[in-house]
N, C-alpha and C positions, 0 to 999 in steps of 0.2 A: 576610612577614616579624615583622613587628607582632605580627598573629595567633598565629602559632607560640610566638614568644615568652610570651606572655601565657597559653597552653594548658599550656607549659610548666612553669611558674611556678604557675598555679592546681593543676597537678597536683601537685607539691612541696609544697604549701600543704596540698592535702586531706591526702597522707599523714600528714603533722606531726600537724595536727589530729587525725584518727583516733589516731594511736599516744598521742599527749596524753591524750585523753578515756579511754584503758585504763587510765592511771594514777591510784593512790587520792588521794582529794582528804582534807586535813587540817580539821578545824573546830578555832576557836580559842576554844573555852568553856569547855576545861579537862574536859570528857569523853570518852572514847574511842568511835570508832565506829569500825567496820571493817568489810568484807567478811568472816569468818571462815571456815574450812574452804575459801576459795577455791583456784582450783591455785596451788601454789608457797607458800601461806601455813602461818605458825604461830603459834600464840599460846598463852601461859602466862601462869597468874592465882594469887599467893599470898595468900592468907587470914591465914597462921599460924596454922591450926588445933593445932596442936602447937608444941613446943617442940625440936623433931628440927631438928640442924644437922649439914651443911648442911639447908638447907631445898627441898625439893622443890614443885613446884607442886601446889597440890591439885584444880586445873579447870586442864586443858591439852591442847593437839592439835598433835604435833609426831613428823609420821612419822620423822624424821629420828635424834631418839633412841633410840639401842641399837641402830642399823641398822650402825652398826658399834663393833665389841668397844672400840675406842680411844677412844672420843667420850661422854662419860657425858650423862646426859640432862641436864636444863634444873633448876638448882638455883642456891641463894644460898648461899653460904661467910660469915656471920658473925662477926665477931672485935668486940673492946671493951674498955674499960678501966671498972674502979669510980670513979666520979666523984662529981659530984652526984646522980646515982643509976646504982644495982649493973647492970653488963653479965647480962642475963638474959631468959628469954621471960616473959610475963605471962600467966596464964590467958584474957585479953581477946582474946589471937588480937595481943599486940603484942611486941615488939623493943624493947630498950631498950638505953643503956650512954651512958656521957660519957667517952670519944667512942662512937658505935656505926659500925662501917665493914663496908661489905658487900661482896662482889664476887660477881657473879652470869655464869654461862656459860650461851648457851644455842647449841645446836647447828643447823646447818641444811645446806640443800642442799649437797653438795662440787660441784656443777656451775657453771660460772662464768656465770650469766647475766649478761647485760648491765647490769640495775640491782637494786639492792634495796634495801626501806624498810623501817625501823623506827621503831616508836611505843612510846616505856615512858611509863607511868604510875605515881606511888606518892602513897599518902597520908601526911605525916609531920608532926611537932613538933620543932620546935629553935630555937637561938637562933644558930646559926652555922653555915655546913654546906660540903663542898666538894662544888661540883654535880654531878648525875652526868654521866659520859660515856663513851662507846662506844668502845673499841679493840678492832684485827683485828690479825691478824700476815698480813705480807706488802707487796705495795706495791699498796696500794688508795685509793682520794679517799674521804675521808669529808667531807659537810656537815650542818651542823643546817639542816635546815630550818623549824622552828618549836619554840616554846616558850611555855606560859603557867602562870603560878603566882597558882594563886586562893585566897584566905584563905577557910577554913570557921569552924565554932564551935570554943570553946575553946583558940583557939590551933594547930588543925590546918590543915593546908594541901594543896590536891592540885596536883601538877604534871605534866605532859607535856609530853615532848620528841620531836622527828619528829628522824629521821634518814636520810639516801640516801646506801650506797654502793655503789661503782663501780670493778669489778664487784662480785658477793657473794662474800664468805668464806663456808667452811662452819663459823665459829665465831664469837660474836661476846661479848664480856668488855666489862661493864658495873659500873662503881664508882661509889661516894658515899660519904661523910659526916658525919656529923650530931653535936653536941655544943655546949654552953651550959651550961643548965640541965638538963642531958641531953637524950639526943636520940630520938626513938620512930617507930615504923615501922610503920603500922595494915596497910599492904598495898602489892602491886607487881603489875603485871601489861605485858608486853611482845608484844607484836604484831611480825611480820615478815611481808613480802612480796615474792617476787622475781618481775620481773615478765619474759616472752620475749613479745615481740611477735609475731604471727602473721606468720608467711613471706611472704604475699599485700602484706600490709603493709611489709615492710621492703623487700622488691624494688620495690614502687612510690616508696619514700621512696629509696630508694638510686638510681634510675634516675630520679626527678625532680628530684635532687638534682646528679646527673653529667651530667642535659643541662641545667639551668640553669647550673652551670658552663660548657659550651661555648658557650652564649649569649653568659653576661658576657664571653668570653676574645673571641667573635667582633665 
C-alpha cells in the first residue's frame, strides 16, 4: 500500500514538474527576454519613429491583428496637456506631455487557453506617475508576477512588469500616466504568451492528482 501511494504521488509530482518547466521564466534585471514567435506568442515594439497617433508598433508579431475586422491591431493612443512641457511628439522618437497619458490595446487569441503570460517594458522619464496596469473585460484572474524599475542615465528609467491572466482574454488594455516636470516616453514593448499544456501531460496530471486524492481519502 505504501509503495502504491508513493508511486501515485511521484506520478503527480512528475506531471506538475513537467507542466511548470514549460512555462516562461522572468528575469529580474530589467531587460526583456522571451522566446519570440513561439506558438501562442505575440510581441509588439514601439520606438515612435513617427508622430502618428494612435501609434502602431514599428516591429511586431501578432497573428491576431486584423484576423477579426472588429479588433484593431496593437496601438498606443496618446493624450495629454501642455504643462511644463507641451503635449507633442519629438523627432528624437519621444512622446511628451504634462501629463502624458497612454492607452494601449493588444489583440490576442480568441480561444480561452488556461493561462496567458504578459510582459510589459517601457523606457520613460517623469517626476510622478500612475504606474502601468493591465485590464481585461470579463471574469478573469489577473495577478502581477514581477516588477523591476531601473535607473538609467539622465533621469531615464526602465520598467518591466509581468502579469499572469487566467484564462486568456482576446484583448488586453494597458494604461499609465507620466507627469511632473513633464512626462517622457521613449519606447514600449509588450510580449504575450498563451500556454496550452500537451494532452499527455494534462492526462497524467489529472490522473495523478485524482489518484492522490483517493489515497488521501483512504
